[in-house]
C-alpha positions in Angstrom: 3.4 6.4 5.6 4.2 9.6 3.6 1.6 10.2 0.6 4.2 10.1 -2.1 6.2 6.9 -0.5 5.7 3.5 -2.2 4.3 0.4 -0.5 7.6 -1.3 -0.8 9.6 1.4 0.7 7.4 1.8 3.6 7.1 -1.9 4.3 10.8 -2.0 4.3 11.0 0.7 6.9 8.6 -1.0 9.0 10.3 -4.2 8.8 13.5 -2.7 9.9 12.0 -1.5 13.1 10.3 -4.8 13.7 13.5 -6.5 13.2 15.3 -4.2 15.8 12.4 -5.0 18.4 13.1 -8.8 17.7 16.8 -8.5 18.4 16.2 -7.1 21.6 14.2 -10.6 22.3 10.8 -9.0 22.2 8.0 -10.7 20.9 5.7 -9.1 18.4 2.8 -10.7 16.7 1.6 -10.4 13.1 -1.6 -9.1 14.5 0.1 -6.3 16.1 2.2 -5.6 13.0 -0.8 -5.7 10.7 -2.9 -3.3 12.9 -0.1 -1.1 13.3 0.6 -1.1 9.4 -3.2 -0.5 8.5 -3.2 2.3 11.1 -0.2 4.1 9.5 -1.0 3.8 5.6 -1.5 7.0 3.6 -5.4 7.9 2.8 -5.3 6.6 -0.8 -5.5 3.3 1.0 -8.5 4.0 3.1 -10.8 1.8 1.2 -8.3 -1.1 1.3 -8.0 -0.7 4.8 -11.9 -0.7 5.4 -12.4 -4.0 3.1 -9.5 -5.7 5.0 -10.9 -4.9 8.5 -14.5 -5.7 7.6 -13.8 -9.0 5.9 -10.7 -10.5 7.7 -10.2 -11.9 11.2 -6.9 -9.7 12.0 -5.9 -12.3 14.7 -5.3 -14.9 11.9 -4.3 -12.4 9.2 -0.5 -12.6 8.1 1.7 -9.8 7.2 2.6 -11.5 4.1 -1.0 -11.6 3.1 -1.3 -7.8 4.0 1.9 -7.1 2.0 0.4 -8.9 -1.0 -2.8 -7.0 -0.8 -1.1 -3.5 -0.4 1.3 -4.2 -3.2 -1.4 -5.4 -5.7 -3.6 -2.4 -4.7 -0.6 0.0 -5.6 0.0 -1.7 -8.8 -3.6 -1.3 -9.7 -3.3 2.6 -8.8 0.0 3.0 -10.7 -1.7 1.2 -13.9 -4.6 3.3 -13.7 -2.8 6.5 -13.3 -0.5 5.6 -16.3 -3.6 5.0 -18.5 -5.2 8.2 -17.4 -1.7 10.0 -18.3 -1.6 8.1 -21.7 -5.2 9.2 -22.3 -4.4 12.7 -21.8 -1.3 12.8 -24.0 -3.3 11.1 -26.6 -6.2 13.8 -26.4 -3.7 16.7 -26.3 -2.0 15.3 -29.6 -5.3 14.8 -31.4 -6.3 18.5 -30.4 -2.9 20.0 -31.6 -3.2 18.1 -34.9 -6.7 19.6 -35.5 -5.2 23.0 -35.5 
């Protein structure tokens, strides 16, 4: 996963590869897909990866659950980033009006 890539885009790429593998009649388990996704995520997901690996049994953790967790985390990151940007613009606007 690239640092600036969205989870949605990355998962689309992963599932394109998984579908190619399955089209050759090879079996690939959810556990394998989950572990490979977790290993390949960008550093901004490190703490989420640690929590998932510590709290979940990866042998019964489904790809759908992982996708939901990652998308929710990315949404929280985006909301937090937007709040920080809004605060920056607000402070910048207040300081320029004081002059």
